[in-house]
PDB file of N, CA, C and O in Angstrom, chain B, residues numbered from 101:
ATOM      1  N   MET B 101       0.848  -1.181   0.000  1.00  0.00           N
ATOM      2  CA  MET B 101       0.000   0.000   0.000  1.00  0.00           C
ATOM      3  C   MET B 101       0.889   1.238   0.000  1.00  0.00           C
ATOM      4  O   MET B 101       1.827   1.330   0.791  1.00  0.00           O
ATOM      5  N   ALA B 102       0.600   2.180  -0.877  1.00  0.00           N
ATOM      6  CA  ALA B 102       1.322   3.446  -0.929  1.00  0.00           C
ATOM      7  C   ALA B 102       0.333   4.569  -0.633  1.00  0.00           C
ATOM      8  O   ALA B 102      -0.829   4.522  -1.037  1.00  0.00           O
ATOM      9  N   THR B 103       0.825   5.576   0.082  1.00  0.00           N
ATOM     10  CA  THR B 103      -0.007   6.714   0.456  1.00  0.00           C
ATOM     11  C   THR B 103       0.717   8.001   0.088  1.00  0.00           C
ATOM     12  O   THR B 103       1.905   8.163   0.367  1.00  0.00           O
ATOM     13  N   ALA B 104      -0.014   8.913  -0.542  1.00  0.00           N
ATOM     14  CA  ALA B 104       0.522  10.237  -0.872  1.00  0.00           C
ATOM     15  C   ALA B 104      -0.173  11.257   0.016  1.00  0.00           C
ATOM     16  O   ALA B 104      -1.400  11.270   0.116  1.00  0.00           O
ATOM     17  N   THR B 105       0.626  12.122   0.667  1.00  0.00           N
ATOM     18  CA  THR B 105       0.062  13.154   1.525  1.00  0.00           C
ATOM     19  C   THR B 105       0.655  14.512   1.173  1.00  0.00           C
ATOM     20  O   THR B 105       1.797  14.625   0.728  1.00  0.00           O
ATOM     21  N   TRP B 106      -0.159  15.529   1.390  1.00  0.00           N
ATOM     22  CA  TRP B 106       0.301  16.911   1.237  1.00  0.00           C
ATOM     23  C   TRP B 106      -0.393  17.752   2.288  1.00  0.00           C
ATOM     24  O   TRP B 106      -1.611  17.685   2.447  1.00  0.00           O
ATOM     25  N   ASN B 107       0.383  18.539   3.001  1.00  0.00           N
ATOM     26  CA  ASN B 107      -0.137  19.387   4.080  1.00  0.00           C
ATOM     27  C   ASN B 107      -0.938  18.585   5.103  1.00  0.00           C
ATOM     28  O   ASN B 107      -1.947  19.056   5.627  1.00  0.00           O
ATOM     29  N   GLY B 108      -0.469  17.357   5.379  1.00  0.00           N
ATOM     30  CA  GLY B 108      -1.112  16.522   6.384  1.00  0.00           C
ATOM     31  C   GLY B 108      -2.385  15.832   5.936  1.00  0.00           C
ATOM     32  O   GLY B 108      -3.055  15.191   6.746  1.00  0.00           O
ATOM     33  N   THR B 109      -2.734  15.950   4.663  1.00  0.00           N
ATOM     34  CA  THR B 109      -3.954  15.348   4.129  1.00  0.00           C
ATOM     35  C   THR B 109      -3.597  14.243   3.143  1.00  0.00           C
ATOM     36  O   THR B 109      -2.759  14.436   2.262  1.00  0.00           O
ATOM     37  N   VAL B 110      -4.231  13.091   3.295  1.00  0.00           N
ATOM     38  CA  VAL B 110      -4.041  12.004   2.328  1.00  0.00           C
ATOM     39  C   VAL B 110      -4.697  12.413   1.018  1.00  0.00           C
ATOM     40  O   VAL B 110      -5.884  12.738   0.978  1.00  0.00           O
ATOM     41  N   ILE B 111      -3.906  12.391  -0.058  1.00  0.00           N
ATOM     42  CA  ILE B 111      -4.449  12.785  -1.362  1.00  0.00           C
ATOM     43  C   ILE B 111      -4.590  11.610  -2.320  1.00  0.00           C
ATOM     44  O   ILE B 111      -5.272  11.705  -3.340  1.00  0.00           O
ATOM     45  N   ALA B 112      -3.924  10.481  -1.975  1.00  0.00           N
ATOM     46  CA  ALA B 112      -4.058   9.261  -2.772  1.00  0.00           C
ATOM     47  C   ALA B 112      -3.578   8.086  -1.934  1.00  0.00           C
ATOM     48  O   ALA B 112      -2.655   8.209  -1.127  1.00  0.00           O
ATOM     49  N   ARG B 113      -4.232   6.934  -2.146  1.00  0.00           N
ATOM     50  CA  ARG B 113      -3.828   5.714  -1.452  1.00  0.00           C
ATOM     51  C   ARG B 113      -4.217   4.530  -2.323  1.00  0.00           C
ATOM     52  O   ARG B 113      -5.333   4.454  -2.836  1.00  0.00           O
ATOM     53  N   SER B 114      -3.261   3.597  -2.483  1.00  0.00           N
ATOM     54  CA  SER B 114      -3.550   2.432  -3.330  1.00  0.00           C
ATOM     55  C   SER B 114      -2.542   1.318  -3.086  1.00  0.00           C
ATOM     56  O   SER B 114      -1.387   1.563  -2.735  1.00  0.00           O
ATOM     57  N   ASP B 115      -3.005   0.094  -3.280  1.00  0.00           N
ATOM     58  CA  ASP B 115      -2.094  -1.055  -3.273  1.00  0.00           C
ATOM     59  C   ASP B 115      -1.815  -1.495  -4.713  1.00  0.00           C
ATOM     60  O   ASP B 115      -1.310  -2.592  -4.954  1.00  0.00           O
ATOM     61  N   ASP B 116      -2.152  -0.622  -5.660  1.00  0.00           N
ATOM     62  CA  ASP B 116      -1.964  -0.901  -7.085  1.00  0.00           C
ATOM     63  C   ASP B 116      -1.178   0.235  -7.744  1.00  0.00           C
ATOM     64  O   ASP B 116      -1.645   0.837  -8.711  1.00  0.00           O
ATOM     65  N   THR B 117       0.016   0.526  -7.219  1.00  0.00           N
ATOM     66  CA  THR B 117       0.856   1.537  -7.857  1.00  0.00           C
ATOM     67  C   THR B 117       1.892   0.853  -8.733  1.00  0.00           C
ATOM     68  O   THR B 117       2.222  -0.318  -8.539  1.00  0.00           O
ATOM     69  N   VAL B 118       2.395   1.605  -9.695  1.00  0.00           N
ATOM     70  CA  VAL B 118       3.485   1.155 -10.548  1.00  0.00           C
ATOM     71  C   VAL B 118       4.664   2.071 -10.249  1.00  0.00           C
ATOM     72  O   VAL B 118       4.537   3.292 -10.339  1.00  0.00           O
ATOM     73  N   VAL B 119       5.802   1.499  -9.896  1.00  0.00           N
ATOM     74  CA  VAL B 119       6.968   2.310  -9.553  1.00  0.00           C
ATOM     75  C   VAL B 119       7.893   2.384 -10.768  1.00  0.00           C
ATOM     76  O   VAL B 119       8.351   1.365 -11.285  1.00  0.00           O
ATOM     77  N   VAL B 120       8.154   3.604 -11.204  1.00  0.00           N
ATOM     78  CA  VAL B 120       9.050   3.862 -12.327  1.00  0.00           C
ATOM     79  C   VAL B 120       9.996   4.981 -11.907  1.00  0.00           C
ATOM     80  O   VAL B 120       9.560   6.049 -11.478  1.00  0.00           O
ATOM     81  N   GLU B 121      11.276   4.728 -12.033  1.00  0.00           N
ATOM     82  CA  GLU B 121      12.309   5.700 -11.666  1.00  0.00           C
ATOM     83  C   GLU B 121      12.099   6.249 -10.258  1.00  0.00           C
ATOM     84  O   GLU B 121      12.299   7.438 -10.011  1.00  0.00           O
ATOM     85  N   GLY B 122      11.694   5.373  -9.337  1.00  0.00           N
ATOM     86  CA  GLY B 122      11.516   5.753  -7.942  1.00  0.00           C
ATOM     87  C   GLY B 122      10.219   6.464  -7.619  1.00  0.00           C
ATOM     88  O   GLY B 122       9.996   6.826  -6.463  1.00  0.00           O
ATOM     89  N   ASN B 123       9.352   6.677  -8.602  1.00  0.00           N
ATOM     90  CA  ASN B 123       8.067   7.348  -8.390  1.00  0.00           C
ATOM     91  C   ASN B 123       6.921   6.347  -8.429  1.00  0.00           C
ATOM     92  O   ASN B 123       6.843   5.513  -9.331  1.00  0.00           O
ATOM     93  N   HIS B 124       6.028   6.439  -7.436  1.00  0.00           N
ATOM     94  CA  HIS B 124       4.803   5.634  -7.444  1.00  0.00           C
ATOM     95  C   HIS B 124       3.798   6.313  -8.368  1.00  0.00           C
ATOM     96  O   HIS B 124       3.504   7.498  -8.214  1.00  0.00           O
ATOM     97  N   TYR B 125       3.278   5.563  -9.318  1.00  0.00           N
ATOM     98  CA  TYR B 125       2.214   6.047 -10.195  1.00  0.00           C
ATOM     99  C   TYR B 125       0.912   5.410  -9.718  1.00  0.00           C
ATOM    100  O   TYR B 125       0.733   4.195  -9.796  1.00  0.00           O
ATOM    101  N   PHE B 126       0.005   6.257  -9.223  1.00  0.00           N
ATOM    102  CA  PHE B 126      -1.256   5.809  -8.654  1.00  0.00           C
ATOM    103  C   PHE B 126      -2.335   5.748  -9.729  1.00  0.00           C
ATOM    104  O   PHE B 126      -2.314   6.543 -10.669  1.00  0.00           O
ATOM    105  N   PRO B 127      -3.283   4.811  -9.601  1.00  0.00           N
ATOM    106  CA  PRO B 127      -4.445   4.848 -10.498  1.00  0.00           C
ATOM    107  C   PRO B 127      -5.213   6.153 -10.272  1.00  0.00           C
ATOM    108  O   PRO B 127      -5.285   6.638  -9.143  1.00  0.00           O
ATOM    109  N   ARG B 128      -5.777   6.715 -11.317  1.00  0.00           N
ATOM    110  CA  ARG B 128      -6.518   7.989 -11.181  1.00  0.00           C
ATOM    111  C   ARG B 128      -7.605   7.899 -10.118  1.00  0.00           C
ATOM    112  O   ARG B 128      -7.841   8.851  -9.375  1.00  0.00           O
ATOM    113  N   GLU B 129      -8.263   6.747 -10.052  1.00  0.00           N
ATOM    114  CA  GLU B 129      -9.373   6.606  -9.110  1.00  0.00           C
ATOM    115  C   GLU B 129      -8.913   6.570  -7.648  1.00  0.00           C
ATOM    116  O   GLU B 129      -9.743   6.634  -6.742  1.00  0.00           O
ATOM    117  N   ALA B 130      -7.602   6.470  -7.411  1.00  0.00           N
ATOM    118  CA  ALA B 130      -7.068   6.475  -6.042  1.00  0.00           C
ATOM    119  C   ALA B 130      -6.932   7.894  -5.487  1.00  0.00           C
ATOM    120  O   ALA B 130      -6.746   8.069  -4.283  1.00  0.00           O
ATOM    121  N   LEU B 131      -7.023   8.896  -6.343  1.00  0.00           N
ATOM    122  CA  LEU B 131      -6.892  10.280  -5.886  1.00  0.00           C
ATOM    123  C   LEU B 131      -8.122  10.699  -5.091  1.00  0.00           C
ATOM    124  O   LEU B 131      -9.257  10.500  -5.524  1.00  0.00           O
ATOM    125  N   THR B 132      -7.878  11.282  -3.920  1.00  0.00           N
ATOM    126  CA  THR B 132      -8.981  11.764  -3.088  1.00  0.00           C
ATOM    127  C   THR B 132      -9.002  13.286  -3.025  1.00  0.00           C
ATOM    128  O   THR B 132      -9.977  13.868  -2.548  1.00  0.00           O
ATOM    129  N   ALA B 133      -7.959  13.931  -3.491  1.00  0.00           N
ATOM    130  CA  ALA B 133      -7.896  15.396  -3.496  1.00  0.00           C
ATOM    131  C   ALA B 133      -8.509  15.939  -4.782  1.00  0.00           C
ATOM    132  O   ALA B 133      -8.556  15.264  -5.810  1.00  0.00           O
ATOM    133  N   GLU B 134      -8.973  17.173  -4.689  1.00  0.00           N
ATOM    134  CA  GLU B 134      -9.448  17.868  -5.877  1.00  0.00           C
ATOM    135  C   GLU B 134      -8.242  18.194  -6.755  1.00  0.00           C
ATOM    136  O   GLU B 134      -7.181  18.555  -6.245  1.00  0.00           O
ATOM    137  N   THR B 135      -8.401  18.068  -8.066  1.00  0.00           N
ATOM    138  CA  THR B 135      -7.329  18.426  -8.999  1.00  0.00           C
ATOM    139  C   THR B 135      -7.893  19.352 -10.068  1.00  0.00           C
ATOM    140  O   THR B 135      -9.089  19.356 -10.358  1.00  0.00           O
ATOM    141  N   ARG B 136      -6.985  20.133 -10.640  1.00  0.00           N
ATOM    142  CA  ARG B 136      -7.323  20.991 -11.780  1.00  0.00           C
ATOM    143  C   ARG B 136      -6.256  20.779 -12.829  1.00  0.00           C
ATOM    144  O   ARG B 136      -5.082  20.599 -12.508  1.00  0.00           O
ATOM    145  N   ASP B 137      -6.664  20.802 -14.077  1.00  0.00           N
ATOM    146  CA  ASP B 137      -5.692  20.685 -15.156  1.00  0.00           C
ATOM    147  C   ASP B 137      -4.746  21.876 -15.134  1.00  0.00           C
ATOM    148  O   ASP B 137      -5.159  23.010 -14.894  1.00  0.00           O
ATOM    149  N   SER B 138      -3.482  21.604 -15.386  1.00  0.00           N
ATOM    150  CA  SER B 138      -2.468  22.639 -15.509  1.00  0.00           C
ATOM    151  C   SER B 138      -2.096  22.744 -16.983  1.00  0.00           C
ATOM    152  O   SER B 138      -2.224  21.771 -17.726  1.00  0.00           O
ATOM    153  N   ALA B 139      -1.646  23.892 -17.401  1.00  0.00           N
ATOM    154  CA  ALA B 139      -1.206  24.060 -18.786  1.00  0.00           C
ATOM    155  C   ALA B 139       0.208  23.500 -18.994  1.00  0.00           C
ATOM    156  O   ALA B 139       0.678  23.402 -20.128  1.00  0.00           O
ATOM    157  N   ASP B 140       0.881  23.135 -17.900  1.00  0.00           N
ATOM    158  CA  ASP B 140       2.263  22.663 -17.990  1.00  0.00           C
ATOM    159  C   ASP B 140       2.356  21.275 -18.607  1.00  0.00           C
ATOM    160  O   ASP B 140       1.498  20.417 -18.396  1.00  0.00           O
ATOM    161  N   THR B 141       3.421  21.082 -19.374  1.00  0.00           N
ATOM    162  CA  THR B 141       3.775  19.766 -19.909  1.00  0.00           C
ATOM    163  C   THR B 141       5.286  19.639 -19.856  1.00  0.00           C
ATOM    164  O   THR B 141       6.001  20.635 -19.740  1.00  0.00           O
ATOM    165  N   SER B 142       5.761  18.418 -19.941  1.00  0.00           N
ATOM    166  CA  SER B 142       7.193  18.166 -20.073  1.00  0.00           C
ATOM    167  C   SER B 142       7.357  16.916 -20.924  1.00  0.00           C
ATOM    168  O   SER B 142       6.413  16.148 -21.114  1.00  0.00           O
ATOM    169  N   VAL B 143       8.569  16.725 -21.432  1.00  0.00           N
ATOM    170  CA  VAL B 143       8.808  15.583 -22.313  1.00  0.00           C
ATOM    171  C   VAL B 143       9.929  14.730 -21.748  1.00  0.00           C
ATOM    172  O   VAL B 143      11.004  15.229 -21.415  1.00  0.00           O
ATOM    173  N   CYS B 144       9.663  13.450 -21.648  1.00  0.00           N
ATOM    174  CA  CYS B 144      10.668  12.459 -21.266  1.00  0.00           C
ATOM    175  C   CYS B 144      11.013  11.673 -22.529  1.00  0.00           C
ATOM    176  O   CYS B 144      10.108  11.252 -23.250  1.00  0.00           O
ATOM    177  N   PRO B 145      12.293  11.467 -22.814  1.00  0.00           N
ATOM    178  CA  PRO B 145      12.662  10.790 -24.055  1.00  0.00           C
ATOM    179  C   PRO B 145      12.078   9.382 -24.206  1.00  0.00           C
ATOM    180  O   PRO B 145      11.805   8.946 -25.324  1.00  0.00           O
ATOM    181  N   TRP B 146      11.885   8.673 -23.097  1.00  0.00           N
ATOM    182  CA  TRP B 146      11.388   7.303 -23.246  1.00  0.00           C
ATOM    183  C   TRP B 146       9.938   7.116 -22.798  1.00  0.00           C
ATOM    184  O   TRP B 146       9.308   6.119 -23.151  1.00  0.00           O
ATOM    185  N   LYS B 147       9.397   8.072 -22.019  1.00  0.00           N
ATOM    186  CA  LYS B 147       8.002   7.948 -21.571  1.00  0.00           C
ATOM    187  C   LYS B 147       7.041   8.760 -22.434  1.00  0.00           C
ATOM    188  O   LYS B 147       5.889   8.364 -22.613  1.00  0.00           O
ATOM    189  N   GLY B 148       7.494   9.876 -22.963  1.00  0.00           N
ATOM    190  CA  GLY B 148       6.621  10.707 -23.784  1.00  0.00           C
ATOM    191  C   GLY B 148       6.327  12.044 -23.114  1.00  0.00           C
ATOM    192  O   GLY B 148       7.123  12.535 -22.313  1.00  0.00           O
ATOM    193  N   THR B 149       5.180  12.629 -23.447  1.00  0.00           N
ATOM    194  CA  THR B 149       4.800  13.942 -22.933  1.00  0.00           C
ATOM    195  C   THR B 149       3.917  13.793 -21.695  1.00  0.00           C
ATOM    196  O   THR B 149       2.884  13.125 -21.725  1.00  0.00           O
ATOM    197  N   ALA B 150       4.349  14.430 -20.610  1.00  0.00           N
ATOM    198  CA  ALA B 150       3.591  14.419 -19.356  1.00  0.00           C
ATOM    199  C   ALA B 150       2.697  15.641 -19.286  1.00  0.00           C
ATOM    200  O   ALA B 150       3.076  16.731 -19.714  1.00  0.00           O
ATOM    201  N   SER B 151       1.511  15.449 -18.743  1.00  0.00           N
ATOM    202  CA  SER B 151       0.587  16.541 -18.420  1.00  0.00           C
ATOM    203  C   SER B 151       0.580  16.692 -16.903  1.00  0.00           C
ATOM    204  O   SER B 151       0.855  15.735 -16.179  1.00  0.00           O
ATOM    205  N   TYR B 152       0.266  17.888 -16.426  1.00  0.00           N
ATOM    206  CA  TYR B 152       0.326  18.171 -14.996  1.00  0.00           C
ATOM    207  C   TYR B 152      -1.038  18.556 -14.444  1.00  0.00           C
ATOM    208  O   TYR B 152      -1.918  19.025 -15.166  1.00  0.00           O
ATOM    209  N   LEU B 153      -1.185  18.342 -13.131  1.00  0.00           N
ATOM    210  CA  LEU B 153      -2.397  18.695 -12.401  1.00  0.00           C
ATOM    211  C   LEU B 153      -2.025  19.543 -11.195  1.00  0.00           C
ATOM    212  O   LEU B 153      -1.004  19.306 -10.550  1.00  0.00           O
ATOM    213  N   ASP B 154      -2.851  20.526 -10.897  1.00  0.00           N
ATOM    214  CA  ASP B 154      -2.724  21.283  -9.654  1.00  0.00           C
ATOM    215  C   ASP B 154      -3.523  20.535  -8.594  1.00  0.00           C
ATOM    216  O   ASP B 154      -4.627  20.064  -8.868  1.00  0.00           O
ATOM    217  N   LEU B 155      -2.975  20.424  -7.386  1.00  0.00           N
ATOM    218  CA  LEU B 155      -3.704  19.830  -6.271  1.00  0.00           C
ATOM    219  C   LEU B 155      -4.383  20.933  -5.477  1.00  0.00           C
ATOM    220  O   LEU B 155      -3.807  22.002  -5.277  1.00  0.00           O
ATOM    221  N   VAL B 156      -5.599  20.680  -5.026  1.00  0.00           N
ATOM    222  CA  VAL B 156      -6.322  21.639  -4.198  1.00  0.00           C
ATOM    223  C   VAL B 156      -6.755  20.908  -2.925  1.00  0.00           C
ATOM    224  O   VAL B 156      -7.544  19.964  -2.975  1.00  0.00           O
ATOM    225  N   VAL B 157      -6.222  21.363  -1.778  1.00  0.00           N
ATOM    226  CA  VAL B 157      -6.542  20.758  -0.486  1.00  0.00           C
ATOM    227  C   VAL B 157      -6.886  21.878   0.487  1.00  0.00           C
ATOM    228  O   VAL B 157      -6.078  22.775   0.728  1.00  0.00           O
ATOM    229  N   ASP B 158      -8.083  21.818   1.039  1.00  0.00           N
ATOM    230  CA  ASP B 158      -8.540  22.829   2.004  1.00  0.00           C
ATOM    231  C   ASP B 158      -8.309  24.255   1.492  1.00  0.00           C
ATOM    232  O   ASP B 158      -7.887  25.134   2.244  1.00  0.00           O
ATOM    233  N   GLY B 159      -8.589  24.469   0.217  1.00  0.00           N
ATOM    234  CA  GLY B 159      -8.470  25.791  -0.367  1.00  0.00           C
ATOM    235  C   GLY B 159      -7.069  26.196  -0.783  1.00  0.00           C
ATOM    236  O   GLY B 159      -6.891  27.234  -1.419  1.00  0.00           O
ATOM    237  N   GLU B 160      -6.064  25.389  -0.434  1.00  0.00           N
ATOM    238  CA  GLU B 160      -4.687  25.684  -0.840  1.00  0.00           C
ATOM    239  C   GLU B 160      -4.364  24.940  -2.124  1.00  0.00           C
ATOM    240  O   GLU B 160      -4.771  23.794  -2.316  1.00  0.00           O
ATOM    241  N   VAL B 161      -3.624  25.612  -3.005  1.00  0.00           N
ATOM    242  CA  VAL B 161      -3.282  25.039  -4.308  1.00  0.00           C
ATOM    243  C   VAL B 161      -1.791  24.743  -4.358  1.00  0.00           C
ATOM    244  O   VAL B 161      -0.966  25.580  -3.992  1.00  0.00           O
ATOM    245  N   ASN B 162      -1.460  23.548  -4.815  1.00  0.00           N
ATOM    246  CA  ASN B 162      -0.080  23.152  -5.074  1.00  0.00           C
ATOM    247  C   ASN B 162       0.028  22.989  -6.589  1.00  0.00           C
ATOM    248  O   ASN B 162      -0.308  21.932  -7.123  1.00  0.00           O
ATOM    249  N   PRO B 163       0.498  24.039  -7.290  1.00  0.00           N
ATOM    250  CA  PRO B 163       0.480  24.023  -8.752  1.00  0.00           C
ATOM    251  C   PRO B 163       1.418  22.980  -9.352  1.00  0.00           C
ATOM    252  O   PRO B 163       2.584  22.870  -8.973  1.00  0.00           O
ATOM    253  N   GLY B 164       0.873  22.219 -10.299  1.00  0.00           N
ATOM    254  CA  GLY B 164       1.677  21.241 -11.030  1.00  0.00           C
ATOM    255  C   GLY B 164       2.275  20.145 -10.172  1.00  0.00           C
ATOM    256  O   GLY B 164       3.305  19.576 -10.534  1.00  0.00           O
ATOM    257  N   ALA B 165       1.653  19.835  -9.042  1.00  0.00           N
ATOM    258  CA  ALA B 165       2.227  18.873  -8.095  1.00  0.00           C
ATOM    259  C   ALA B 165       2.012  17.421  -8.488  1.00  0.00           C
ATOM    260  O   ALA B 165       2.580  16.521  -7.868  1.00  0.00           O
ATOM    261  N   ALA B 166       1.208  17.185  -9.499  1.00  0.00           N
ATOM    262  CA  ALA B 166       0.969  15.818  -9.967  1.00  0.00           C
ATOM    263  C   ALA B 166       1.155  15.786 -11.479  1.00  0.00           C
ATOM    264  O   ALA B 166       0.881  16.763 -12.176  1.00  0.00           O
ATOM    265  N   TRP B 167       1.624  14.652 -11.966  1.00  0.00           N
ATOM    266  CA  TRP B 167       1.764  14.510 -13.413  1.00  0.00           C
ATOM    267  C   TRP B 167       1.322  13.124 -13.853  1.00  0.00           C
ATOM    268  O   TRP B 167       1.286  12.175 -13.070  1.00  0.00           O
ATOM    269  N   TYR B 168       0.990  13.042 -15.131  1.00  0.00           N
ATOM    270  CA  TYR B 168       0.565  11.760 -15.717  1.00  0.00           C
ATOM    271  C   TYR B 168       0.869  11.785 -17.208  1.00  0.00           C
ATOM    272  O   TYR B 168       1.115  12.840 -17.793  1.00  0.00           O
ATOM    273  N   TYR B 169       0.844  10.610 -17.803  1.00  0.00           N
ATOM    274  CA  TYR B 169       1.108  10.454 -19.229  1.00  0.00           C
ATOM    275  C   TYR B 169      -0.168   9.966 -19.910  1.00  0.00           C
ATOM    276  O   TYR B 169      -0.484   8.779 -19.841  1.00  0.00           O
ATOM    277  N   PRO B 170      -0.909  10.866 -20.567  1.00  0.00           N
ATOM    278  CA  PRO B 170      -2.147  10.445 -21.218  1.00  0.00           C
ATOM    279  C   PRO B 170      -1.912   9.551 -22.435  1.00  0.00           C
ATOM    280  O   PRO B 170      -2.774   8.747 -22.788  1.00  0.00           O
ATOM    281  N   ASP B 171      -0.763   9.686 -23.069  1.00  0.00           N
ATOM    282  CA  ASP B 171      -0.455   8.887 -24.265  1.00  0.00           C
ATOM    283  C   ASP B 171       1.040   8.551 -24.260  1.00  0.00           C
ATOM    284  O   ASP B 171       1.798   9.079 -25.073  1.00  0.00           O
ATOM    285  N   PRO B 172       1.465   7.663 -23.333  1.00  0.00           N
ATOM    286  CA  PRO B 172       2.897   7.375 -23.218  1.00  0.00           C
ATOM    287  C   PRO B 172       3.427   6.580 -24.407  1.00  0.00           C
ATOM    288  O   PRO B 172       2.675   5.956 -25.157  1.00  0.00           O
ATOM    289  N   LYS B 173       4.731   6.626 -24.547  1.00  0.00           N
ATOM    290  CA  LYS B 173       5.379   5.791 -25.547  1.00  0.00           C
ATOM    291  C   LYS B 173       5.223   4.323 -25.132  1.00  0.00           C
ATOM    292  O   LYS B 173       4.982   4.048 -23.956  1.00  0.00           O
ATOM    293  N   PRO B 174       5.355   3.373 -26.071  1.00  0.00           N
ATOM    294  CA  PRO B 174       5.136   1.958 -25.758  1.00  0.00           C
ATOM    295  C   PRO B 174       5.941   1.440 -24.558  1.00  0.00           C
ATOM    296  O   PRO B 174       5.445   0.595 -23.812  1.00  0.00           O
ATOM    297  N   ALA B 175       7.153   1.923 -24.361  1.00  0.00           N
ATOM    298  CA  ALA B 175       7.984   1.444 -23.253  1.00  0.00           C
ATOM    299  C   ALA B 175       7.395   1.815 -21.892  1.00  0.00           C
ATOM    300  O   ALA B 175       7.739   1.200 -20.883  1.00  0.00           O
ATOM    301  N   ALA B 176       6.513   2.811 -21.856  1.00  0.00           N
ATOM    302  CA  ALA B 176       5.926   3.268 -20.598  1.00  0.00           C
ATOM    303  C   ALA B 176       4.412   3.029 -20.550  1.00  0.00           C
ATOM    304  O   ALA B 176       3.708   3.680 -19.778  1.00  0.00           O
ATOM    305  N   ALA B 177       3.922   2.121 -21.351  1.00  0.00           N
ATOM    306  CA  ALA B 177       2.480   1.877 -21.442  1.00  0.00           C
ATOM    307  C   ALA B 177       1.836   1.568 -20.093  1.00  0.00           C
ATOM    308  O   ALA B 177       0.665   1.885 -19.886  1.00  0.00           O
ATOM    309  N   GLU B 178       2.577   0.957 -19.176  1.00  0.00           N
ATOM    310  CA  GLU B 178       2.004   0.561 -17.882  1.00  0.00           C
ATOM    311  C   GLU B 178       1.625   1.750 -16.994  1.00  0.00           C
ATOM    312  O   GLU B 178       0.902   1.570 -16.014  1.00  0.00           O
ATOM    313  N   ILE B 179       2.096   2.957 -17.313  1.00  0.00           N
ATOM    314  CA  ILE B 179       1.749   4.118 -16.490  1.00  0.00           C
ATOM    315  C   ILE B 179       0.727   5.035 -17.166  1.00  0.00           C
ATOM    316  O   ILE B 179       0.494   6.148 -16.696  1.00  0.00           O
ATOM    317  N   LYS B 180       0.129   4.591 -18.237  1.00  0.00           N
ATOM    318  CA  LYS B 180      -0.871   5.409 -18.941  1.00  0.00           C
ATOM    319  C   LYS B 180      -1.951   5.859 -17.963  1.00  0.00           C
ATOM    320  O   LYS B 180      -2.580   5.041 -17.291  1.00  0.00           O
ATOM    321  N   ASP B 181      -2.156   7.173 -17.895  1.00  0.00           N
ATOM    322  CA  ASP B 181      -3.180   7.810 -17.062  1.00  0.00           C
ATOM    323  C   ASP B 181      -3.011   7.577 -15.566  1.00  0.00           C
ATOM    324  O   ASP B 181      -3.933   7.866 -14.804  1.00  0.00           O
ATOM    325  N   ARG B 182      -1.871   7.065 -15.121  1.00  0.00           N
ATOM    326  CA  ARG B 182      -1.584   6.956 -13.689  1.00  0.00           C
ATOM    327  C   ARG B 182      -0.903   8.239 -13.243  1.00  0.00           C
ATOM    328  O   ARG B 182      -0.242   8.905 -14.039  1.00  0.00           O
ATOM    329  N   VAL B 183      -1.062   8.585 -11.981  1.00  0.00           N
ATOM    330  CA  VAL B 183      -0.613   9.880 -11.477  1.00  0.00           C
ATOM    331  C   VAL B 183       0.535   9.719 -10.485  1.00  0.00           C
ATOM    332  O   VAL B 183       0.476   8.880  -9.586  1.00  0.00           O
ATOM    333  N   ALA B 184       1.579  10.527 -10.655  1.00  0.00           N
ATOM    334  CA  ALA B 184       2.704  10.586  -9.720  1.00  0.00           C
ATOM    335  C   ALA B 184       2.783  12.001  -9.158  1.00  0.00           C
ATOM    336  O   ALA B 184       2.156  12.923  -9.681  1.00  0.00           O
ATOM    337  N   PHE B 185       3.559  12.166  -8.087  1.00  0.00           N
ATOM    338  CA  PHE B 185       3.568  13.431  -7.361  1.00  0.00           C
ATOM    339  C   PHE B 185       4.979  13.937  -7.097  1.00  0.00           C
ATOM    340  O   PHE B 185       5.948  13.179  -7.112  1.00  0.00           O
ATOM    341  N   TRP B 186       5.065  15.247  -6.852  1.00  0.00           N
ATOM    342  CA  TRP B 186       6.285  15.914  -6.406  1.00  0.00           C
ATOM    343  C   TRP B 186       5.882  17.220  -5.753  1.00  0.00           C
ATOM    344  O   TRP B 186       4.728  17.363  -5.348  1.00  0.00           O
ATOM    345  N   ARG B 187       6.789  18.179  -5.636  1.00  0.00           N
ATOM    346  CA  ARG B 187       6.514  19.513  -5.077  1.00  0.00           C
ATOM    347  C   ARG B 187       5.874  19.462  -3.683  1.00  0.00           C
ATOM    348  O   ARG B 187       4.808  20.029  -3.445  1.00  0.00           O
ATOM    349  N   GLY B 188       6.556  18.769  -2.782  1.00  0.00           N
ATOM    350  CA  GLY B 188       6.106  18.743  -1.398  1.00  0.00           C
ATOM    351  C   GLY B 188       5.147  17.624  -1.039  1.00  0.00           C
ATOM    352  O   GLY B 188       4.763  17.491   0.123  1.00  0.00           O
ATOM    353  N   VAL B 189       4.756  16.823  -2.008  1.00  0.00           N
ATOM    354  CA  VAL B 189       3.903  15.664  -1.716  1.00  0.00           C
ATOM    355  C   VAL B 189       4.806  14.534  -1.246  1.00  0.00           C
ATOM    356  O   VAL B 189       5.813  14.229  -1.884  1.00  0.00           O
ATOM    357  N   THR B 190       4.445  13.920  -0.136  1.00  0.00           N
ATOM    358  CA  THR B 190       5.198  12.799   0.417  1.00  0.00           C
ATOM    359  C   THR B 190       4.497  11.494   0.079  1.00  0.00           C
ATOM    360  O   THR B 190       3.297  11.346   0.308  1.00  0.00           O
ATOM    361  N   VAL B 191       5.255  10.549  -0.469  1.00  0.00           N
ATOM    362  CA  VAL B 191       4.696   9.231  -0.776  1.00  0.00           C
ATOM    363  C   VAL B 191       5.416   8.207   0.104  1.00  0.00           C
ATOM    364  O   VAL B 191       6.645   8.140   0.119  1.00  0.00           O
ATOM    365  N   THR B 192       4.642   7.422   0.828  1.00  0.00           N
ATOM    366  CA  THR B 192       5.203   6.399   1.711  1.00  0.00           C
ATOM    367  C   THR B 192       4.613   5.039   1.396  1.00  0.00           C
ATOM    368  O   THR B 192       3.493   4.929   0.897  1.00  0.00           O
ATOM    369  N   ASP B 193       5.385   4.007   1.694  1.00  0.00           N
ATOM    370  CA  ASP B 193       4.892   2.633   1.615  1.00  0.00           C
ATOM    371  C   ASP B 193       4.390   2.266   3.005  1.00  0.00           C
ATOM    372  O   ASP B 193       5.147   2.310   3.975  1.00  0.00           O
ATOM    373  N   ASP B 194       3.126   1.909   3.102  1.00  0.00           N
ATOM    374  CA  ASP B 194       2.543   1.562   4.406  1.00  0.00           C
ATOM    375  C   ASP B 194       2.779   0.105   4.734  1.00  0.00           C
ATOM    376  O   ASP B 194       2.359  -0.366   5.791  1.00  0.00           O
TER     377      ASP B 194
END
């Protein structure tokens, strides 16, 4: 079981994460926090183009704190539409 927290609030929890390059990728349905689409993107040479989400917890916004690959390259197919975190989000193995 992996748990993602930000500002003391659990924002995702699942026993079905995929770990790639040290990051847990959670199923979208595991997210319990409100999210908003971000205009930010980035490109990984082997995974493809990542899209970002802003997290909203108790009225506070953590911009671009989550990312996912809506259309990953074949080598990263297992993380399609799964969400990973950074920017102050803590992920632990329970």
